[in-house]
C-alpha positions in Angstrom: -1.5 -20.7 10.5 -1.8 -18.0 13.1 0.7 -15.1 13.4 1.2 -12.4 16.0 2.3 -8.9 15.2 2.1 -5.2 16.2 -1.5 -4.0 16.6 -4.1 -2.8 16.4 -5.5 -3.8 13.0 -4.2 -1.6 10.2 -0.5 -1.3 11.1 2.1 -1.9 8.5 3.1 -4.9 10.5 -0.5 -6.2 10.2 -0.3 -5.8 6.4 3.0 -7.7 6.3 1.6 -10.4 8.5 -1.2 -11.1 6.2 1.4 -12.4 3.7 2.2 -15.1 6.3 -1.2 -16.0 7.9 -4.9 -15.5 7.5 -5.4 -15.4 11.3 -3.5 -12.4 12.7 -3.5 -11.4 16.4 -1.9 -8.4 18.0 0.5 -7.4 20.7 1.7 -3.9 21.7 5.5 -4.4 21.4 8.1 -6.3 19.4 9.4 -7.8 22.6 6.1 -9.4 23.6 5.7 -10.7 20.0 9.1 -12.4 20.0 8.6 -13.8 23.5 5.2 -15.2 22.6 6.7 -17.1 19.7 9.8 -18.2 21.7 7.4 -19.6 24.4 5.4 -21.5 21.8 2.2 -19.5 22.2 2.1 -18.7 18.5 3.8 -20.5 15.5 4.8 -17.2 13.8 5.5 -13.6 14.6 6.1 -10.7 12.2 8.4 -7.9 13.5 9.9 -4.8 11.7 13.7 -5.1 11.6 14.9 -2.2 9.5 13.6 0.9 7.6 15.4 2.4 4.6 15.3 5.9 6.1 15.5 5.5 9.8 17.6 2.3 10.0 17.2 -0.6 12.4 14.4 -1.1 14.9 16.4 -1.4 18.1 13.6 -3.1 20.1 13.6 -6.0 17.6 17.4 -6.3 17.7 17.3 -6.6 21.5 14.4 -9.1 21.4 16.3 -11.3 19.0 19.4 -11.2 21.2 17.4 -12.0 24.4 15.3 -14.9 23.0 16.0 -18.2 21.4 14.2 -17.8 18.2 14.4 -18.6 14.4 14.1 -16.2 11.5 12.4 -18.1 8.7 11.5 -15.4 6.2 12.2 -11.8 5.3 9.5 -9.5 3.8 10.4 -6.2 2.2 7.4 -3.8 1.9 7.0 -0.3 0.5 5.9 2.3 3.0 3.4 5.0 2.1 2.5 7.6 4.7 -0.4 10.0 4.6 -1.5 12.7 7.0 -5.1 12.4 8.1 -7.4 14.1 10.6 -11.0 15.1 11.3 -10.1 18.6 9.9 -7.1 20.6 9.0 -7.0 22.6 12.2 -5.1 20.3 14.5 -2.4 20.7 17.2 -0.8 17.3 17.5 0.5 14.7 15.1 0.4 11.2 16.5 2.1 8.1 15.0 4.8 5.5 15.6 8.1 7.1 16.3 9.6 5.7 13.1 6.8 7.1 11.0 7.2 10.5 12.6 10.9 10.4 11.8 10.3 9.3 8.2 8.1 12.3 7.7 10.2 14.8 9.6 11.0 17.1 6.7 7.3 17.4 5.6 6.1 18.2 9.2 8.8 20.7 9.8 7.9 22.5 6.6 4.1 22.3 6.6 3.3 22.1 10.3 6.3 23.4 12.3 4.2 24.3 15.3 2.4 21.0 15.6 3.4 18.8 18.5 4.7 15.3 17.8 3.3 12.4 19.8 4.9 9.0 19.5 2.5 6.1 20.1 2.8 2.3 19.9 1.9 2.0 16.2 0.6 4.0 13.2 -2.9 2.4 13.8 -2.8 3.7 17.4 -2.2 7.2 15.9 -5.3 6.8 13.7 -7.3 5.8 16.8 -6.1 9.0 18.6 -7.2 11.1 15.6 -10.6 9.5 15.4 -11.2 10.2 19.1 -9.8 13.8 19.2 -10.4 16.6 16.8 -7.1 18.2 17.8 -5.0 15.2 16.7 -3.8 14.2 13.2 -2.3 10.8 12.4 0.3 9.5 10.0 -0.5 6.1 8.6 -1.2 4.3 5.3 -4.0 6.2 3.5 -6.2 3.1 3.4 -6.6 3.5 7.2 -8.3 6.9 7.0 -11.9 5.6 6.9 -13.9 8.5 8.5 -10.9 10.8 8.7 -9.9 13.2 5.9 -6.6 12.5 4.1 -4.9 15.9 4.1 -1.7 14.8 2.2 -0.3 11.6 0.8 3.2 10.2 0.3 4.7 12.6 2.9 7.6 10.3 3.7 11.0 11.9 2.9 11.9 9.4 0.1 9.6 7.7 -2.3 11.8 4.6 -2.0 10.8 4.2 1.7 10.7 0.6 2.5 10.7 -1.6 5.7 12.1 -5.1 6.2 10.2 -7.4 8.4 11.4 -10.7 9.9 9.0 -13.7 10.2 10.1 -15.4 13.4 9.3 -19.0 14.5 10.3 -21.3 17.3 14.0 -22.1 17.4 13.3 -25.7 16.4 12.4 -24.4 12.9 15.7 -22.8 12.1 16.8 -23.6 8.6 20.2 -23.8 6.9 18.7 -23.2 3.5 18.1 -19.7 2.0 19.9 -16.8 0.4 20.5 -14.8 3.5 21.5 -15.6 7.1 21.4 -13.7 10.4 23.7 -14.1 13.4 23.7 -12.6 16.8 27.3 -12.5 18.3 28.3 -11.8 21.9 32.1 -11.9 22.0 32.2 -11.0 25.8 35.4 -9.2 24.9 36.6 -5.7 24.1 40.0 -5.2 22.5 41.5 -3.3 19.5 40.5 -4.9 16.2 37.7 -7.0 17.6 35.1 -5.9 15.1 37.5 -6.3 12.2 38.4 -9.8 13.3 34.7 -10.7 13.3 34.2 -9.4 9.8 37.3 -10.7 8.1 36.1 -14.3 7.8 33.3 -13.2 5.6 35.5 -10.8 3.4 38.1 -13.6 2.9 35.3 -15.9 1.5 33.7 -13.2 -0.7 30.5 -13.2 1.5 28.6 -9.9 1.3 27.6 -8.5 4.7 24.4 -6.6 4.3 24.0 -5.3 7.8 26.3 -5.0 10.8 24.8 -3.5 14.0 26.0 -3.2 17.6 23.8 -3.0 20.7 24.8 -2.7 24.3 24.9 -6.1 26.0 23.5 -4.7 29.3 26.3 -6.5 31.1 28.7 -3.5 31.4 29.5 -0.2 29.8 31.4 -0.7 26.5 30.2 -4.3 26.1 28.3 -5.1 22.9 26.2 -7.6 21.1 26.7 -7.7 17.3 24.0 -8.4 14.7 25.2 -9.6 11.3 23.3 -10.3 8.1 25.0 -11.9 5.1 24.2 -13.1 1.7 24.8 -16.8 1.9 23.0 -19.8 3.4 24.4 -21.8 6.3 24.3 -24.9 4.0 27.2 -23.4 2.0 30.6 -24.5 3.0 32.1 -21.0 2.9 29.4 -19.8 5.3 30.0 -22.7 7.6 33.7 -21.9 7.7 33.2 -18.2 8.3 30.7 -18.8 11.1 33.1 -21.4 12.7 35.8 -18.7 12.8 33.4 -16.2 14.4 32.5 -18.9 17.0 36.2 -19.4 17.8 36.7 -15.7 18.3 33.6 -15.5 20.6 34.7 -18.5 22.7 34.1 -16.6 25.9 30.7 -15.5 24.8 28.2 -17.0 22.3 27.0 -17.0 18.7 23.4 -17.6 17.8 22.7 -18.7 14.3 19.1 -17.5 14.1 18.6 -19.0 10.6 18.9 -18.8 6.9 16.0 -17.6 4.9 14.8 -16.1 1.6 13.7 -12.5 1.1 10.6 -11.5 -0.8 9.0 -8.2 -1.7 5.3 -7.8 -0.7 3.1 -5.1 -2.1 0.2 -3.8 -0.1 -3.1 -3.8 -1.7 -6.2 -2.0 -0.5 -8.0 -3.3 2.5 
């Protein structure tokens, strides 16, 4: 099977994608990845959805709301960040914005004068450091190759981990699995709206593991809600809760993007 994910080779997304497919191809944004799967260009895509330090990846949330897609699997991976460069005398640190944020405390303490440069991926940061002696990168230490690793495990917490969604064409949505994700657009704004969307789950003892709101783009103060909960759509209690949410969102829409299982993936050396 072929999977598409964030490139170039060596990104954390690439490492996660290798748990899904032997043949991995790359795109530069989560939006183009999700679109490519929704359009049937690739059977699987792997996109980051949430980091334990920096929270949700908003680009992924928006892409899931804008495309008819299925989530068929969740991968949870540990994240190890290292600082690498051609030498220790550098002026700029380049990496993905999330990686820079996850290492903020280290950079502010050890390299307070270094400029931060956000690039499309950690692997792109490594490319910048290989091409420019004034640039250091933050990436997995296995990606250093000809660069010198100046420091390892510089993330703010040793428990740093990222969740990735494996996405597939909408026709492959499943009702089986331990978790389910919904995208809800109520097309409404009134007191108690969010509470009314959450109560059907609490009343049935269903644990909500993530609740996020994103601007709908339709008008100011109008939101799309992303809900993850610990139950499969095959369960009667989940069916009933979702039916209540659909009734509340009768002027908008509810997308059941699938039930799936979660697994932990450990990165080995390349």
